[in-house]
Backbone as JSON Lines, residues from 0, in Angstrom:
{"i":0,"aa":"X","n":[0.88,-1.16,0.17],"ca":[0.08,-0.07,0.03],"c":[0.93,1.25,-0.09]}
{"i":1,"aa":"X","n":[0.53,2.31,-0.68],"ca":[1.36,3.36,-0.88],"c":[1.13,4.15,0.24]}
{"i":2,"aa":"X","n":[2.43,4.98,0.98],"ca":[2.18,5.56,2.18],"c":[1.31,6.91,2.01]}
{"i":3,"aa":"X","n":[1.34,7.39,0.71],"ca":[0.29,8.59,0.71],"c":[-1.23,8.22,0.7]}
{"i":4,"aa":"X","n":[-1.59,7.03,0.17],"ca":[-2.76,6.38,0.35],"c":[-3.38,6.16,1.85]}
{"i":5,"aa":"X","n":[-2.44,5.63,2.46],"ca":[-2.5,5.2,3.96],"c":[-2.76,6.56,4.77]}
{"i":6,"aa":"X","n":[-1.95,7.61,4.45],"ca":[-2.21,8.93,5.14],"c":[-3.48,9.52,4.73]}
{"i":7,"aa":"X","n":[-4.0,9.45,3.6],"ca":[-5.34,9.97,3.11],"c":[-6.35,9.18,3.77]}
{"i":8,"aa":"X","n":[-6.31,7.77,3.99],"ca":[-7.43,7.17,4.62],"c":[-7.32,7.45,6.19]}
{"i":9,"aa":"X","n":[-6.18,7.72,6.83],"ca":[-6.13,8.17,8.08],"c":[-6.88,9.46,8.28]}
{"i":10,"aa":"X","n":[-6.59,10.45,7.44],"ca":[-7.15,11.74,7.67],"c":[-8.36,11.7,7.61]}
{"i":11,"aa":"X","n":[-9.02,10.96,6.47],"ca":[-10.48,10.86,6.23],"c":[-11.02,10.2,7.52]}
{"i":12,"aa":"X","n":[-10.46,9.19,7.97],"ca":[-11.01,8.6,9.26],"c":[-11.27,9.55,10.4]}
{"i":13,"aa":"X","n":[-9.93,10.13,10.71],"ca":[-10.15,11.27,11.56],"c":[-11.15,12.51,11.19]}
{"i":14,"aa":"X","n":[-11.16,12.95,10.17],"ca":[-12.27,13.93,9.71],"c":[-13.66,13.41,9.94]}
{"i":15,"aa":"X","n":[-13.82,12.07,9.71],"ca":[-15.17,11.72,10.02],"c":[-15.5,11.59,11.48]}
{"i":16,"aa":"X","n":[-14.56,11.22,12.2],"ca":[-14.68,11.06,13.81],"c":[-14.81,12.47,14.39]}
{"i":17,"aa":"X","n":[-14.28,13.27,13.64],"ca":[-14.08,14.77,14.17],"c":[-15.67,15.4,14.05]}
{"i":18,"aa":"X","n":[-16.17,15.0,12.87],"ca":[-17.59,15.45,12.53],"c":[-18.68,14.97,13.38]}
{"i":19,"aa":"X","n":[-18.41,13.46,13.6],"ca":[-19.31,12.68,14.45],"c":[-19.28,13.36,15.92]}
{"i":20,"aa":"X","n":[-18.24,13.62,16.42],"ca":[-18.08,14.19,17.71],"c":[-18.5,15.56,17.69]}
{"i":21,"aa":"X","n":[-18.54,16.4,16.91],"ca":[-19.15,17.63,16.75],"c":[-20.58,17.45,16.62]}
{"i":22,"aa":"X","n":[-21.14,16.68,15.79],"ca":[-22.74,16.54,15.68],"c":[-23.13,15.92,17.14]}
{"i":23,"aa":"X","n":[-22.44,15.08,17.91],"ca":[-22.85,14.4,19.19],"c":[-22.79,15.5,20.39]}
{"i":24,"aa":"X","n":[-21.75,16.34,20.26],"ca":[-21.37,17.27,21.07],"c":[-22.59,18.44,21.21]}
{"i":25,"aa":"X","n":[-22.78,18.77,19.95],"ca":[-23.84,19.79,19.58],"c":[-25.37,19.43,19.88]}
{"i":26,"aa":"X","n":[-25.53,18.12,19.81],"ca":[-26.88,17.4,20.16],"c":[-27.05,17.44,21.81]}
{"i":27,"aa":"X","n":[-25.93,17.13,22.46],"ca":[-25.91,16.82,23.86],"c":[-25.94,18.26,24.61]}
{"i":28,"aa":"X","n":[-25.38,19.41,23.92],"ca":[-25.33,20.46,24.55],"c":[-26.72,21.31,24.43]}
{"i":29,"aa":"X","n":[-27.47,20.97,23.33],"ca":[-28.69,21.63,22.93],"c":[-29.85,20.94,23.53]}
{"i":30,"aa":"X","n":[-29.79,19.82,24.35],"ca":[-30.75,19.09,24.83],"c":[-31.26,19.9,26.04]}
{"i":31,"aa":"X","n":[-32.7,19.87,26.34],"ca":[-33.13,20.37,27.57],"c":[-32.51,19.53,28.7]}
{"i":32,"aa":"X","n":[-32.5,20.35,29.85],"ca":[-32.15,19.44,31.2],"c":[-33.23,18.59,31.63]}
{"i":33,"aa":"X","n":[-32.73,17.38,32.19],"ca":[-33.82,16.39,32.81],"c":[-34.58,17.24,33.73]}
{"i":34,"aa":"X","n":[-35.95,16.94,33.78],"ca":[-36.94,17.29,34.8],"c":[-36.21,17.03,36.08]}
{"i":35,"aa":"X","n":[-36.58,18.15,37.02],"ca":[-36.18,17.92,38.53],"c":[-37.2,17.39,39.36]}
{"i":36,"aa":"X","n":[-38.41,17.32,38.45],"ca":[-39.55,16.87,39.33],"c":[-39.32,15.58,40.0]}
{"i":37,"aa":"X","n":[-38.66,14.59,39.39],"ca":[-38.5,13.25,39.91],"c":[-37.58,13.41,41.13]}
{"i":38,"aa":"X","n":[-36.83,14.37,41.17],"ca":[-35.84,14.58,42.29],"c":[-36.22,15.52,43.27]}
{"i":39,"aa":"X","n":[-37.26,16.22,43.27],"ca":[-37.82,17.35,44.22],"c":[-38.15,16.63,45.62]}
{"i":40,"aa":"X","n":[-38.63,15.62,45.78],"ca":[-39.01,14.88,47.0],"c":[-38.07,14.0,47.34]}
{"i":41,"aa":"X","n":[-37.17,14.35,48.29],"ca":[-36.15,13.3,48.82],"c":[-36.68,12.81,49.95]}
{"i":42,"aa":"X","n":[-37.9,12.95,50.45],"ca":[-38.3,12.38,51.65],"c":[-38.19,10.96,51.64]}
{"i":43,"aa":"X","n":[-37.99,10.29,52.87],"ca":[-38.0,8.8,52.98],"c":[-39.41,8.33,53.14]}
{"i":44,"aa":"X","n":[-40.38,9.14,53.39],"ca":[-41.81,8.67,53.78],"c":[-42.74,9.49,52.9]}
{"i":45,"aa":"X","n":[-43.99,8.66,52.96],"ca":[-45.1,9.27,52.25],"c":[-46.24,9.33,53.27]}
{"i":46,"aa":"X","n":[-47.1,10.34,52.99],"ca":[-48.35,10.38,53.98],"c":[-49.21,9.23,53.82]}
{"i":47,"aa":"X","n":[-49.52,8.51,55.23],"ca":[-50.2,7.28,55.19],"c":[-51.42,7.54,56.01]}
{"i":48,"aa":"X","n":[-52.72,7.15,55.6],"ca":[-53.79,7.58,56.17],"c":[-54.09,6.45,57.15]}
{"i":49,"aa":"X","n":[-54.3,6.9,58.53],"ca":[-54.64,6.08,59.62],"c":[-56.12,6.27,59.98]}
{"i":50,"aa":"X","n":[-56.72,5.36,60.32],"ca":[-58.14,5.65,60.83],"c":[-58.33,5.33,62.36]}
{"i":51,"aa":"X","n":[-59.28,5.91,63.08],"ca":[-59.44,5.74,64.4],"c":[-59.78,4.26,64.64]}
{"i":52,"aa":"X","n":[-59.13,3.73,65.69],"ca":[-59.22,2.27,66.02],"c":[-58.25,1.42,65.24]}
{"i":53,"aa":"X","n":[-57.49,1.97,64.28],"ca":[-56.48,1.18,63.54],"c":[-55.29,1.04,64.32]}
{"i":54,"aa":"X","n":[-54.55,-0.18,64.22],"ca":[-53.29,-0.4,65.12],"c":[-52.18,0.21,63.98]}
{"i":55,"aa":"X","n":[-51.14,0.87,64.71],"ca":[-50.03,1.31,64.04],"c":[-48.95,0.53,64.48]}
{"i":56,"aa":"X","n":[-48.1,-0.27,63.37],"ca":[-46.97,-0.95,63.75],"c":[-45.76,-0.36,63.47]}
{"i":57,"aa":"X","n":[-44.48,-0.64,63.99],"ca":[-43.33,-0.16,63.68],"c":[-42.98,-0.19,62.15]}
{"i":58,"aa":"X","n":[-43.29,-1.31,61.53],"ca":[-43.0,-1.08,59.81],"c":[-43.67,-0.27,59.17]}
{"i":59,"aa":"X","n":[-44.65,0.53,59.8],"ca":[-45.42,1.51,59.17],"c":[-44.97,2.93,59.49]}
{"i":60,"aa":"X","n":[-43.92,3.01,60.13],"ca":[-43.39,4.29,60.78],"c":[-41.9,4.64,60.44]}
{"i":61,"aa":"X","n":[-41.74,5.74,59.85],"ca":[-40.29,6.21,59.46],"c":[-39.75,7.09,60.5]}
{"i":62,"aa":"X","n":[-38.46,6.66,61.03],"ca":[-38.06,7.42,62.35],"c":[-36.78,7.93,61.97]}
{"i":63,"aa":"X","n":[-36.37,9.13,62.18],"ca":[-35.1,9.84,62.23],"c":[-34.52,10.12,63.57]}
{"i":64,"aa":"X","n":[-33.21,9.79,63.73],"ca":[-32.62,9.81,65.17],"c":[-31.32,10.88,65.07]}
{"i":65,"aa":"X","n":[-31.45,11.65,66.05],"ca":[-30.38,12.68,66.15],"c":[-29.7,12.65,67.48]}
{"i":66,"aa":"X","n":[-28.35,12.88,67.64],"ca":[-27.79,12.66,68.9],"c":[-27.4,14.0,69.44]}
{"i":67,"aa":"X","n":[-27.91,14.25,70.61],"ca":[-27.67,15.55,71.42],"c":[-26.68,15.29,72.5]}
{"i":68,"aa":"X","n":[-26.0,14.1,72.58],"ca":[-25.09,14.04,73.68],"c":[-23.64,14.21,73.21]}
{"i":69,"aa":"X","n":[-22.93,14.09,74.03],"ca":[-21.35,14.39,74.0],"c":[-20.69,13.16,73.47]}
{"i":70,"aa":"X","n":[-21.22,11.94,73.68],"ca":[-20.57,10.68,73.12],"c":[-21.01,10.6,71.86]}
{"i":71,"aa":"X","n":[-20.12,10.12,70.82],"ca":[-20.31,10.17,69.5],"c":[-21.1,8.63,69.31]}
{"i":72,"aa":"X","n":[-21.8,8.62,68.2],"ca":[-22.43,7.4,67.94],"c":[-23.74,7.2,68.45]}
{"i":73,"aa":"X","n":[-24.38,7.98,69.28],"ca":[-25.58,7.8,70.06],"c":[-26.82,7.59,69.09]}
{"i":74,"aa":"X","n":[-26.84,8.48,68.01],"ca":[-27.8,8.43,67.02],"c":[-27.9,7.15,66.21]}
{"i":75,"aa":"X","n":[-26.67,6.51,65.75],"ca":[-26.59,5.39,65.04],"c":[-26.84,4.18,65.83]}
{"i":76,"aa":"X","n":[-26.42,4.14,67.04],"ca":[-26.82,3.23,67.92],"c":[-28.41,2.99,68.15]}
{"i":77,"aa":"X","n":[-28.87,4.18,68.47],"ca":[-30.44,4.29,68.66],"c":[-31.12,3.77,67.28]}
{"i":78,"aa":"X","n":[-30.68,4.21,66.12],"ca":[-31.31,3.84,64.94],"c":[-31.22,2.24,64.75]}
{"i":79,"aa":"X","n":[-30.24,1.79,64.93],"ca":[-30.0,0.26,64.91],"c":[-30.97,-0.34,65.78]}
{"i":80,"aa":"X","n":[-31.05,0.18,67.05],"ca":[-32.04,-0.53,67.94],"c":[-33.4,-0.37,67.49]}
{"i":81,"aa":"X","n":[-33.74,0.79,66.92],"ca":[-35.19,0.92,66.52],"c":[-35.42,0.05,65.14]}
{"i":82,"aa":"X","n":[-34.39,0.02,64.38],"ca":[-34.57,-0.94,63.07],"c":[-34.75,-2.46,63.5]}
{"i":83,"aa":"X","n":[-34.16,-2.86,64.37],"ca":[-34.38,-4.32,65.13],"c":[-35.7,-4.37,65.4]}
{"i":84,"aa":"X","n":[-36.38,-3.22,66.1],"ca":[-37.74,-3.33,66.47],"c":[-38.67,-3.24,65.43]}
{"i":85,"aa":"X","n":[-38.22,-3.04,64.06],"ca":[-38.89,-2.94,62.91],"c":[-39.31,-1.59,62.36]}
{"i":86,"aa":"X","n":[-38.79,-0.64,62.99],"ca":[-38.92,0.76,62.43],"c":[-38.38,1.04,61.02]}
{"i":87,"aa":"X","n":[-38.87,1.92,60.3],"ca":[-38.1,2.2,58.86],"c":[-37.19,3.4,59.15]}
{"i":88,"aa":"X","n":[-35.88,3.14,58.83],"ca":[-35.01,4.32,59.05],"c":[-35.11,5.43,58.1]}
{"i":89,"aa":"X","n":[-34.92,6.58,58.67],"ca":[-35.04,8.07,57.97],"c":[-33.52,8.41,57.99]}
{"i":90,"aa":"X","n":[-33.38,9.65,58.74],"ca":[-32.08,10.27,58.63],"c":[-31.58,10.08,60.14]}
{"i":91,"aa":"X","n":[-30.12,10.14,60.13],"ca":[-29.29,10.27,61.46],"c":[-28.3,11.37,61.4]}
{"i":92,"aa":"X","n":[-28.07,11.9,62.53],"ca":[-27.05,13.08,62.63],"c":[-26.97,13.51,64.03]}
{"i":93,"aa":"X","n":[-26.61,14.62,64.01],"ca":[-26.21,15.46,65.33],"c":[-27.31,16.47,65.64]}
{"i":94,"aa":"X","n":[-28.0,16.64,66.81],"ca":[-28.97,17.74,67.01],"c":[-28.2,19.0,67.53]}
{"i":95,"aa":"X","n":[-27.01,19.14,67.64],"ca":[-26.56,20.45,68.01],"c":[-26.5,20.45,69.45]}
{"i":96,"aa":"X","n":[-27.07,21.7,69.99],"ca":[-27.01,21.95,71.45],"c":[-28.31,21.74,72.03]}
{"i":97,"aa":"X","n":[-29.2,20.72,71.56],"ca":[-30.46,20.39,72.16],"c":[-30.24,19.85,73.6]}
{"i":98,"aa":"X","n":[-30.92,20.17,74.49],"ca":[-30.75,19.96,75.8],"c":[-31.67,18.58,76.12]}
{"i":99,"aa":"X","n":[-31.08,17.34,75.92],"ca":[-31.9,16.22,76.11],"c":[-30.97,15.26,77.02]}
{"i":100,"aa":"X","n":[-31.52,14.74,77.98],"ca":[-30.9,13.95,78.84],"c":[-30.78,12.52,78.37]}
{"i":101,"aa":"X","n":[-32.12,12.02,78.04],"ca":[-32.07,10.62,77.86],"c":[-32.69,10.41,76.24]}
{"i":102,"aa":"X","n":[-34.02,10.78,76.12],"ca":[-34.67,10.9,74.93],"c":[-35.82,11.58,74.72]}
{"i":103,"aa":"X","n":[-36.05,12.3,73.63],"ca":[-37.04,13.0,73.39],"c":[-37.72,12.69,71.98]}
{"i":104,"aa":"X","n":[-39.09,12.69,71.84],"ca":[-39.69,12.53,70.4],"c":[-40.19,13.91,70.06]}
{"i":105,"aa":"X","n":[-39.7,14.47,68.82],"ca":[-40.07,15.67,68.4],"c":[-41.2,15.43,67.38]}
{"i":106,"aa":"X","n":[-42.47,15.61,67.82],"ca":[-43.54,15.31,66.9],"c":[-44.82,15.76,67.42]}
{"i":107,"aa":"X","n":[-45.95,15.66,66.84],"ca":[-47.3,16.03,67.31],"c":[-47.69,14.79,68.3]}
{"i":108,"aa":"X","n":[-48.06,15.33,69.5],"ca":[-48.2,14.4,70.69],"c":[-49.35,13.57,70.39]}
{"i":109,"aa":"X","n":[-50.29,13.91,69.62],"ca":[-51.39,13.25,69.18],"c":[-51.21,12.06,68.14]}
{"i":110,"aa":"X","n":[-50.08,12.16,67.59],"ca":[-49.71,11.16,66.53],"c":[-49.55,9.81,67.13]}
{"i":111,"aa":"X","n":[-50.24,8.72,66.57],"ca":[-49.94,7.3,66.91],"c":[-48.47,6.81,66.77]}
{"i":112,"aa":"X","n":[-47.87,7.38,65.58],"ca":[-46.56,7.07,65.44],"c":[-45.66,7.52,66.32]}
{"i":113,"aa":"X","n":[-46.0,8.74,66.76],"ca":[-45.05,9.44,67.78],"c":[-45.28,8.59,69.23]}
{"i":114,"aa":"X","n":[-46.38,8.32,69.47],"ca":[-46.67,7.43,70.74],"c":[-45.88,6.07,70.6]}
{"i":115,"aa":"X","n":[-45.88,5.61,69.59],"ca":[-45.37,4.03,69.37],"c":[-44.01,4.35,69.45]}
{"i":116,"aa":"X","n":[-43.39,5.21,69.01],"ca":[-41.84,5.51,69.08],"c":[-41.46,5.91,70.66]}
{"i":117,"aa":"X","n":[-42.27,6.76,71.12],"ca":[-41.96,7.13,72.42],"c":[-42.17,5.95,73.39]}
{"i":118,"aa":"X","n":[-43.07,4.92,73.12],"ca":[-43.32,3.8,74.04],"c":[-42.03,3.01,74.05]}
{"i":119,"aa":"X","n":[-41.11,3.01,72.98],"ca":[-39.84,2.05,72.96],"c":[-38.99,2.61,73.91]}
{"i":120,"aa":"X","n":[-38.97,3.87,74.36],"ca":[-38.17,4.47,75.15],"c":[-38.68,4.32,76.82]}
{"i":121,"aa":"X","n":[-39.96,4.06,76.93],"ca":[-40.52,3.83,78.34],"c":[-41.29,4.9,78.69]}
{"i":122,"aa":"X","n":[-42.1,4.89,79.76],"ca":[-42.96,5.77,80.28],"c":[-42.05,7.2,80.75]}
{"i":123,"aa":"X","n":[-42.9,8.17,80.48],"ca":[-42.16,9.54,80.9],"c":[-41.27,10.06,79.72]}
{"i":124,"aa":"X","n":[-41.12,9.49,78.47],"ca":[-40.65,9.91,77.49],"c":[-41.42,11.13,76.84]}
{"i":125,"aa":"X","n":[-40.9,12.18,76.68],"ca":[-41.46,13.33,76.19],"c":[-41.87,13.21,74.84]}
{"i":126,"aa":"X","n":[-42.94,13.57,74.35],"ca":[-43.33,13.96,72.93],"c":[-43.49,15.43,72.89]}
{"i":127,"aa":"X","n":[-42.47,16.29,72.21],"ca":[-42.65,17.57,72.12],"c":[-43.03,18.02,70.71]}
{"i":128,"aa":"X","n":[-44.06,19.05,70.59],"ca":[-44.46,19.65,69.51],"c":[-43.79,21.09,69.25]}
{"i":129,"aa":"X","n":[-43.62,21.5,68.08],"ca":[-42.92,22.76,67.88],"c":[-41.44,22.73,67.73]}
{"i":130,"aa":"X","n":[-40.9,21.67,67.77],"ca":[-39.44,21.58,67.66],"c":[-39.16,21.44,66.02]}
{"i":131,"aa":"X","n":[-37.86,21.66,65.79],"ca":[-37.62,21.7,64.36],"c":[-37.62,20.35,63.69]}
{"i":132,"aa":"X","n":[-38.18,20.29,62.62],"ca":[-38.13,18.98,61.98],"c":[-36.73,18.68,61.4]}
{"i":133,"aa":"X","n":[-35.94,18.03,62.05],"ca":[-34.61,17.7,61.61],"c":[-34.48,16.87,60.43]}
{"i":134,"aa":"X","n":[-35.39,15.85,60.35],"ca":[-35.43,14.74,59.42],"c":[-36.72,14.12,59.04]}
{"i":135,"aa":"X","n":[-36.94,13.11,58.37],"ca":[-38.09,12.45,57.97],"c":[-38.79,11.77,59.0]}
{"i":136,"aa":"X","n":[-39.99,11.83,59.09],"ca":[-40.83,10.97,59.96],"c":[-40.85,11.57,61.12]}
{"i":137,"aa":"X","n":[-40.92,10.57,62.29],"ca":[-40.73,10.97,63.64],"c":[-39.38,11.1,64.04]}
{"i":138,"aa":"X","n":[-39.13,12.33,64.73],"ca":[-37.8,12.68,65.05],"c":[-37.52,12.32,66.42]}
{"i":139,"aa":"X","n":[-36.6,11.57,66.74],"ca":[-36.04,11.14,68.17],"c":[-34.7,11.81,68.49]}
{"i":140,"aa":"X","n":[-34.57,12.48,69.64],"ca":[-33.28,13.08,69.78],"c":[-32.75,12.4,71.02]}
{"i":141,"aa":"X","n":[-31.54,11.92,71.12],"ca":[-31.08,10.91,72.19],"c":[-29.92,11.76,72.92]}
{"i":142,"aa":"X","n":[-29.8,11.67,74.14],"ca":[-28.57,12.14,74.96],"c":[-27.92,11.11,75.69]}
{"i":143,"aa":"X","n":[-26.98,11.45,76.41],"ca":[-25.77,10.55,76.89],"c":[-26.47,9.65,77.83]}
{"i":144,"aa":"X","n":[-27.66,9.86,78.64],"ca":[-28.17,9.09,79.71],"c":[-29.04,7.93,79.07]}
{"i":145,"aa":"X","n":[-29.15,7.86,77.79],"ca":[-29.99,6.57,77.07],"c":[-29.21,5.48,77.27]}
{"i":146,"aa":"X","n":[-29.7,4.56,78.31],"ca":[-28.75,3.3,78.44],"c":[-29.67,2.2,78.24]}
{"i":147,"aa":"X","n":[-30.87,2.1,78.93],"ca":[-31.78,1.21,79.05],"c":[-32.95,1.45,78.11]}
{"i":148,"aa":"X","n":[-33.49,0.42,77.64],"ca":[-34.76,0.83,76.91],"c":[-35.85,0.0,77.29]}
{"i":149,"aa":"X","n":[-37.02,0.4,77.12],"ca":[-38.34,-0.34,77.49],"c":[-38.54,-1.48,76.64]}
{"i":150,"aa":"X","n":[-39.18,-2.46,77.22],"ca":[-39.49,-3.75,76.18],"c":[-40.34,-3.37,75.08]}
{"i":151,"aa":"X","n":[-39.95,-4.0,73.97],"ca":[-40.55,-3.49,72.68],"c":[-42.17,-3.4,72.77]}
{"i":152,"aa":"X","n":[-42.61,-2.5,72.11],"ca":[-44.09,-2.17,72.0],"c":[-44.49,-2.55,70.78]}
{"i":153,"aa":"X","n":[-45.36,-3.27,70.45],"ca":[-45.6,-3.85,69.06],"c":[-46.46,-2.97,68.26]}
{"i":154,"aa":"X","n":[-47.4,-2.28,68.84],"ca":[-48.28,-1.52,68.15],"c":[-49.23,-0.58,69.21]}
{"i":155,"aa":"X","n":[-49.78,0.48,68.54],"ca":[-50.39,1.35,69.33],"c":[-51.99,1.61,68.49]}
{"i":156,"aa":"X","n":[-52.75,2.01,69.0],"ca":[-54.05,2.11,68.26],"c":[-54.18,3.69,68.12]}
{"i":157,"aa":"X","n":[-54.6,4.07,67.05],"ca":[-55.0,5.38,66.83],"c":[-56.27,5.87,67.28]}
{"i":158,"aa":"X","n":[-56.19,6.96,67.91],"ca":[-57.51,7.51,68.75],"c":[-58.45,8.16,67.8]}
{"i":159,"aa":"X","n":[-57.89,8.75,66.63],"ca":[-58.5,9.64,65.8],"c":[-57.95,9.42,64.23]}
{"i":160,"aa":"X","n":[-58.77,9.8,63.44],"ca":[-58.34,9.5,62.03],"c":[-57.32,10.72,61.68]}
{"i":161,"aa":"X","n":[-56.15,10.31,61.22],"ca":[-54.95,10.92,60.9],"c":[-54.02,10.55,59.96]}
{"i":162,"aa":"X","n":[-53.08,11.18,59.67],"ca":[-51.94,10.88,58.76],"c":[-50.52,10.64,59.37]}
{"i":163,"aa":"X","n":[-49.85,9.55,59.15],"ca":[-48.52,9.37,59.64],"c":[-47.42,9.2,58.39]}
{"i":164,"aa":"X","n":[-46.06,9.4,58.89],"ca":[-45.22,9.28,57.9],"c":[-44.74,7.88,57.8]}
{"i":165,"aa":"X","n":[-45.38,7.25,56.67],"ca":[-45.01,5.85,56.43],"c":[-44.11,5.59,55.41]}
{"i":166,"aa":"X","n":[-43.52,4.49,55.2],"ca":[-42.59,4.27,54.01],"c":[-43.05,4.36,52.78]}
{"i":167,"aa":"X","n":[-42.23,4.65,51.88],"ca":[-42.84,4.95,50.47],"c":[-42.59,3.67,49.84]}
{"i":168,"aa":"X","n":[-43.61,3.46,49.15],"ca":[-43.75,2.19,48.41],"c":[-43.28,2.2,46.87]}
{"i":169,"aa":"X","n":[-42.35,1.49,46.54],"ca":[-41.78,1.74,44.96],"c":[-43.08,1.44,44.01]}
């Protein structure tokens, strides 16, 4: 094969690839951005209707746990325990300077989901309304004095028709 012929074929191939890349690049840069509507709701839960008299179980409740203590790992330890009891995991993290000795539930005190979560920590666990919604579902804030847990509570009965933050169904 003649060297001039080989060089010509090489140049023609490279020119063809350049045109192809130019066309593809132009196509990709002029396409509209994908819709963000699929990504706008990053919540781990969906509103689930509960009627009066209906039992609410841990598998129907999303829980987020935050550490207000000085010891590291309080939130992740509590989340693992709640998951073993059947709750659906939401978020975990630090609650900053929240003044919590043992455990608090930050949710609507009339919510059966909040009552079920609070029952896991035992009588006297506060359910406080008006606190910041740090994460998805029922928010639990734990402190350094959370050492012992109440025996597992399997369900609570809703006293009124309401909505809870249940797991998303794919």
